[in-house]
Each structure stands twice: as structure tokens, then as C-alpha cells.
C-alpha positions in Angstrom: -58.5 6.7 54.4 -55.9 8.4 52.3 -53.5 11.0 53.6 -55.4 13.7 51.8 -58.7 12.8 53.4 -60.5 13.6 56.6 -63.8 12.1 57.7 -66.6 13.9 55.9 -68.2 16.5 58.0 -65.4 16.2 60.6 -64.0 19.5 61.9 -62.2 20.9 64.9 -62.6 24.3 66.5 -66.2 24.7 65.2 -67.6 28.0 66.2 -70.8 28.5 68.2 -73.1 31.5 68.4 -73.2 33.2 71.8 -77.0 33.0 71.8 -77.2 29.3 71.1 -74.5 28.2 73.6 -75.8 30.3 76.4 -79.2 29.0 75.6 -78.0 25.4 75.9 -76.5 26.0 79.3 -79.7 27.4 80.7 -82.8 27.0 78.5 -85.6 24.6 79.1 -85.0 21.2 77.4 -88.2 21.4 75.4 -86.9 24.4 73.5 -83.7 22.6 72.6 -85.0 19.6 70.8 -83.3 19.2 67.4 -83.8 16.8 64.6 -81.1 14.1 64.2 -79.0 13.9 61.1 -81.2 10.9 60.1 -84.7 12.0 61.1 -86.4 9.1 59.4 -84.6 6.4 61.3 -86.5 4.8 64.1 -84.2 3.9 67.1 -84.6 0.3 68.1 -85.2 -0.6 71.7 -84.1 -3.8 73.5 -81.2 -5.8 72.3 -80.0 -2.9 70.2 -77.3 -0.3 70.4 -78.0 3.4 69.5 -74.8 5.5 69.1 -74.9 9.3 68.7 -71.6 10.3 67.0 -69.7 12.6 64.8 -70.2 11.7 61.1 -68.1 8.8 59.7 -66.4 8.3 63.1 -66.2 4.5 62.9 -64.9 2.4 60.0 -67.4 0.2 58.2 -65.1 -2.8 58.8 -65.1 -2.2 62.6 -68.8 -1.9 62.7 -69.4 -5.0 60.6 -66.9 -7.0 62.6 -68.7 -6.0 65.8 -72.1 -7.0 64.3 -70.7 -10.4 63.4 -69.3 -11.0 66.9 -72.3 -9.7 68.9 -75.3 -10.2 66.6 -76.1 -6.5 67.1 -75.7 -3.9 64.3 -75.1 -0.4 65.9 -77.6 2.2 64.9 -75.4 5.3 64.2 -77.0 8.8 64.3 -74.7 11.7 63.7 -74.3 15.3 64.7 -72.1 18.1 63.3 -71.2 19.9 66.6 -70.9 19.4 70.3 -73.6 22.1 70.5 -76.1 19.9 68.6 -75.2 16.8 70.6 -75.7 18.7 73.9 -79.0 20.0 72.8 -80.3 16.6 71.7 -79.3 14.9 75.0 -80.7 17.8 77.0 -84.1 17.2 75.4 -86.7 14.3 75.5 -85.4 13.2 72.1 -82.1 12.2 73.6 -83.4 9.4 75.8 -82.9 6.6 73.4 -79.1 6.8 73.0 -76.7 4.3 74.6 -73.4 5.9 73.7 -72.5 9.5 72.8 -69.1 11.0 71.9 -68.6 14.5 73.3 -65.4 16.4 73.1 -63.5 17.1 76.3 -64.7 20.7 76.5 -68.3 19.6 77.1 -67.9 16.6 79.5 -68.2 18.7 82.7 -71.3 20.6 81.5 -73.0 17.4 80.5 -72.2 15.8 83.8 -73.3 18.8 85.7 -76.6 18.7 83.8 -77.2 15.1 84.8 -76.9 14.0 81.2 -74.3 11.3 81.8 -74.0 8.3 84.1 -70.8 7.2 85.8 -68.6 4.7 84.0 -68.2 1.3 85.7 -64.4 0.9 85.3 -64.7 -2.8 86.3 -66.4 -3.5 83.0 -63.7 -2.0 80.7 -59.9 -2.3 80.2 -58.7 1.1 81.1 -55.2 -0.5 81.5 -54.8 -0.5 77.8 -55.2 3.2 77.5 -52.5 5.9 77.4 -52.1 7.3 80.9 -51.5 10.8 79.4 -55.2 10.8 78.2 -56.6 9.8 81.6 -57.5 11.8 84.7 -57.5 15.1 82.8 -59.0 18.2 84.4 -62.2 18.1 82.4 -63.1 14.7 84.0 -60.9 13.8 87.0 -60.7 10.0 87.4 -62.6 9.5 84.2 -65.8 9.3 86.1 -67.9 10.0 83.1 -65.7 9.6 80.0 -63.4 7.2 78.2 -61.0 8.7 75.6 -61.7 7.7 72.0 -59.2 9.7 70.1 -57.4 13.1 70.4 -55.8 16.0 68.6 -54.0 19.2 69.3 -54.2 22.9 68.2 -51.0 23.7 66.3 -49.7 25.7 63.4 -49.0 24.6 59.8 -46.9 27.0 57.8 -44.6 27.5 54.9 -41.2 28.3 56.4 -40.0 30.1 53.3 -43.0 32.4 53.1 -43.0 33.3 56.8 -39.2 33.8 57.0 -38.2 31.2 59.6 -39.4 28.8 62.2 -42.5 29.1 64.4 -41.8 28.0 68.0 -44.2 30.1 70.1 -47.6 31.7 69.7 -45.8 35.1 69.7 -43.8 33.8 66.7 -47.1 33.1 65.0 -48.5 36.6 65.7 -45.2 38.2 64.6 -45.0 36.1 61.4 -48.6 36.8 60.5 -47.9 40.5 60.3 -45.0 40.2 57.9 -45.4 41.4 54.3 -46.2 38.4 52.1 -47.8 36.6 55.0 -50.4 39.2 56.0 -53.7 38.3 54.2 -52.7 34.6 54.0 -53.4 33.7 57.6 -56.1 31.3 58.9 -57.4 31.5 62.5 -59.8 29.1 64.1 -63.4 30.2 64.4 -63.4 29.0 68.0 -63.2 31.9 70.5 -61.1 30.0 73.0 -58.6 28.9 70.4 -58.1 32.4 69.0 -58.0 34.2 72.3 -56.2 31.3 73.9 -53.0 31.9 72.1 -52.8 35.4 73.5 -53.7 34.2 77.0 -51.0 31.6 76.9 -48.4 34.1 75.6 -49.1 36.2 78.7 -49.0 33.2 81.1 -52.8 33.0 81.6 -54.9 29.8 82.0 -57.8 29.9 79.6 -60.0 27.9 82.1 -59.3 30.4 84.9 -59.1 33.7 83.0 -61.4 36.4 84.2 -63.7 38.4 81.9 -61.2 41.3 81.9 -58.3 39.0 81.0 -60.3 37.4 78.2 -61.3 40.8 76.8 -57.7 42.1 77.0 -56.4 39.1 75.1 -59.2 39.6 72.6 -58.0 43.1 72.0 -54.6 41.8 71.0 -56.2 39.4 68.5 -58.5 42.0 67.2 -55.5 44.1 66.4 -54.0 41.1 64.6 -57.3 40.3 62.7 -56.5 42.7 59.8 -53.9 40.1 58.7 -56.4 37.2 58.7 -57.9 35.9 55.4 -60.3 33.4 56.9 -61.7 31.7 60.0 -63.4 29.0 57.9 -62.5 25.3 58.0 -59.1 24.8 56.4 -58.8 23.0 53.1 -55.4 21.4 52.8 -55.3 22.5 49.2 -55.2 26.1 50.3 -51.9 25.4 52.0 -50.6 23.3 49.1 -51.2 26.1 46.6 -50.0 29.0 48.8 -53.3 30.9 49.3 -52.8 30.2 53.0 -49.2 30.2 54.3 -49.8 30.3 58.1 -52.7 28.6 59.9 -54.0 27.5 63.2 -55.2 23.9 62.7 -55.1 20.3 64.0 -52.5 17.8 63.1 -54.9 15.8 60.8 -55.4 18.7 58.5 -51.7 19.6 58.7 -50.7 16.0 57.8 -53.0 16.1 54.7 -51.5 19.4 53.6 -47.9 18.2 54.1 -48.8 15.1 52.1 -49.6 17.5 49.2 -46.7 19.9 49.8 -43.8 18.4 51.8 -42.1 21.8 52.4 -44.8 22.8 54.9 -44.1 22.3 58.6 -46.4 21.7 61.6 -45.6 22.7 65.2 -47.5 22.9 68.4 -46.4 26.3 69.7 -45.4 27.2 73.3 -45.7 28.0 76.0 -49.1 26.1 76.0 -51.6 24.8 73.5 -54.8 22.8 73.3 -55.4 19.1 73.7 -58.9 18.1 72.7 -60.1 14.6 73.4 -63.2 13.0 71.9 -64.7 10.6 74.5 -67.1 7.8 74.8 -69.8 8.5 77.3 -73.0 6.8 78.4 -76.1 8.9 78.6 -77.9 8.9 82.0 -81.0 7.1 80.5 -79.2 4.7 78.2 -81.8 1.9 77.5 -79.3 -0.8 76.4 -76.6 -0.5 79.0 -75.2 -4.0 78.8 -74.9 -3.6 75.0 -73.2 -0.3 75.4 -70.5 -1.8 77.6 -70.1 -4.7 75.2 -69.5 -2.3 72.4 -67.1 -0.1 74.4 -65.1 -3.2 75.4 -64.8 -4.1 71.8 -63.7 -0.6 70.8 -61.0 -0.6 73.4 -59.4 -3.8 72.0 -55.9 -2.9 70.7 -56.5 -4.2 67.2 -59.7 -2.2 66.9 -58.0 0.9 68.2 -55.2 0.5 65.7 -57.5 0.0 62.7 -59.7 3.0 63.8 -56.6 5.2 64.0 -55.7 4.3 60.4 -59.3 5.0 59.3 -60.0 8.2 61.2 -56.6 9.8 60.9 -56.4 10.8 64.5 -54.8 8.7 67.2 -56.9 6.4 69.3 -56.2 6.3 73.1 -54.3 3.0 73.0 -51.0 3.1 75.0 -47.9 2.6 72.7 -50.0 3.2 69.6 -47.2 4.9 67.7 -45.0 1.7 67.7 -47.9 -0.4 66.5 -48.6 1.5 63.3 -47.3 -0.1 60.1 -43.7 1.0 59.3 -44.8 2.4 56.0 -47.4 4.8 57.5 -46.9 8.2 55.7 -45.9 11.0 58.0 -46.8 8.8 61.0 -45.3 11.2 63.6 -47.8 13.9 62.5 -50.7 11.7 63.5 -49.5 12.2 67.1 -48.9 16.0 66.8 -45.2 15.7 66.0 -42.3 13.5 67.2 -41.6 15.4 70.4 -45.0 16.5 71.6 -45.0 17.4 75.3 -48.3 16.6 76.9 -47.3 18.6 80.0 -47.6 21.7 77.8 -51.1 20.9 76.6 -54.4 22.0 78.2 -58.0 21.1 77.5 -60.7 23.8 77.4 -63.6 23.3 79.8 -66.9 25.1 79.0 -67.8 27.4 81.9 -71.2 29.2 81.9 -69.6 32.1 83.7 -67.1 32.9 80.8 -68.2 31.0 77.7 -70.4 33.9 76.6 -67.4 36.3 76.8 -65.3 34.0 74.6 -68.1 33.9 72.0 -68.8 37.6 72.1 -65.1 38.5 71.7 -64.7 36.0 68.9 -67.5 37.8 67.0 -65.7 41.1 67.5 -62.4 39.5 66.2 -64.1 38.2 63.1 -65.8 41.6 62.5 -62.4 43.3 62.8 -61.1 41.0 60.1 -64.0 42.0 57.9 -65.7 38.6 58.0 
């Protein structure tokens, strides 16, 4: 994968409608059945491996190598959002999958719904994984999840256009209101990511914020919304050509943009920001359990983790991964969110039925205030 590319269909901070997410958290499973991305493919049973994944999330070389070693070719079916994945597993159509790859924000809800089975740690080498990615608050003890790869919510910007450095989320908000920057700002379409920067600025925890605190933070972002050009997925070319000069985004998109325009900078602002982790998990009714563990053990091999990092553009969970990358890897520090990323200042969002609707409702209001 070149430095300008991200996996097709791969995005972060995808927005969800309030109606659909709240429905997923409480609706009857039969109402939630969705077609897979490959509706014509019949899932094999017995001696097979059925993986439900983000699109293009495994390299062809890795899959082919596993097929040669094991004699089993993984059947990969893809989804385009955690919402779609949750819906499928929460319906009869989800009973045939052996492995699924939810993001950290959804692990708790899936576990609470009985959609995941506990991981047998004795069958996998957790010792090879980065301790900073284990025992996170969305899954204490990694009872239901194994980290696959990860990313952060940060800011990519043109220092000349914004008039200086961005170090905090307040800096971001102040810079976005400047002449020449206003109207060239991109915000995430995720309610918790847009509202989160205001909560963090005021010392609030987005996983513990009350409805009143979420709405108050939302008012601050609604006032800022007049400066926002788009909430859509960020094209690195928009940053390279100057149509966007200040943007919330992940390090993968930022790295692609900086590859096109080296004067751009990426930072993870303080006092807090987001760590998202995509995780391997085993559905409660996985029909090919031994094969699932065999594939997971293969994916956790250091050589595989290294090659998958180079393919996907986001860091795998392997401990000491940075030092194992080829010396000529372009902008290698950006793969890891920057050279001095402080994991103690990162927090993972956890979907809570009591407040998720508020985040989604306020995000709709923010986008309306921006005129789109």
C-alpha cells in the first residue's frame, strides 16, 4: 500500500443516525437483519473459517499464506460500519461467523448482548502484544477482545495558514475561527468526536458525561460550526491543495496528506484525545471455533503483524512494532500517531445506551448549524 492510499471503504469516525443506533441497542433481532456485502456467497460450515470484517482489512499475501499453512481459505464478508456489524450479529444471519472485528466503542455493548464469547487466553500469545493496548476500559482483562490495530483522533493542519502550532483542542477551536481558516475546517461526523473535544477542554470524561454536560459541550461546537466546511470523510488531496487547512482526522489520513504536502503537520491535541482499537472477537455461536483460534494465533505472529501494518497503514498491536519497521518506511512515526504519543492521555469511547442518543442528536444539530 502506498503512502497515499488507505484501504478501500475504510473510514474512522463514521456517523450513525440516532434512530438506527438506538434501534440496534433495543430492537428485536429479526428487525435488524441486514444483507452482507457479498449476499451471493454461501458460508461454508465445518472445516471452514468465516470472518466478518471491515473491507480490505487483510493483505492477500497474508490470507494466501494462511491458506497454504492450514489448508483452509478464509471466507471474508465485509461491512462498512460497526452499526452494520452489530446488526448482523444481533440477528439470525450472524450465526455463521467465526471471527468479527468490532471497534473498541462497541465491545461492551456486544458482550452485554451476549453476542461474544470469552477469549481463551491459553490458546493465544498475548505476551507478544503491546501492554498499552491491553486491559483498556472498554474490555477489562481482554475478556472478549484481542487488539488487531489502532488509531488516534488528531489534527492535521497547515501551520502557515492557521498562524502557528496546534497543541490543544482549544487551540484547534481558536484557529478555526481565524480569517483564512474559517470555512476550511473539517470536523468528524461522529458525535462523540466533535463533542468530545469540548468535553476534554473542560476536563470532562466523555464516557461519564451527563446529558446536560453533553448538551452544553454541544452548544460550544454548534457556535463553532459556522467555520466548518465539511463533516464528510477527509480526502488527503483536500489538505494537499489547501481547500481544507485544519481537520480532525486519524493518523493514517494525515500521513497520506503529509506525503503529498510535507509542510502539513499532525498532532494529537491535549488535554485528552481518542484511542480507537479494532479488535478480533469470537461470536457467541461461532461454528468453527478451533479454526478461529488457529487463524488468530497466525495473525498474532510477529511477522504477520509487521506485514499487516505495512499493508493496512495502521499499527498492529505487536509490542516493539516501531523498531521492526523497515528503516526506509516513509513518515514512520506518523503510523504511530507521532513520535511522542502519550497513551496515558488517550481515552476510548464506550457506547452507552443511556447517552448515545444524546451524542447523536446533538451531532445532528451541530451539522445543521453548519448548514450541512
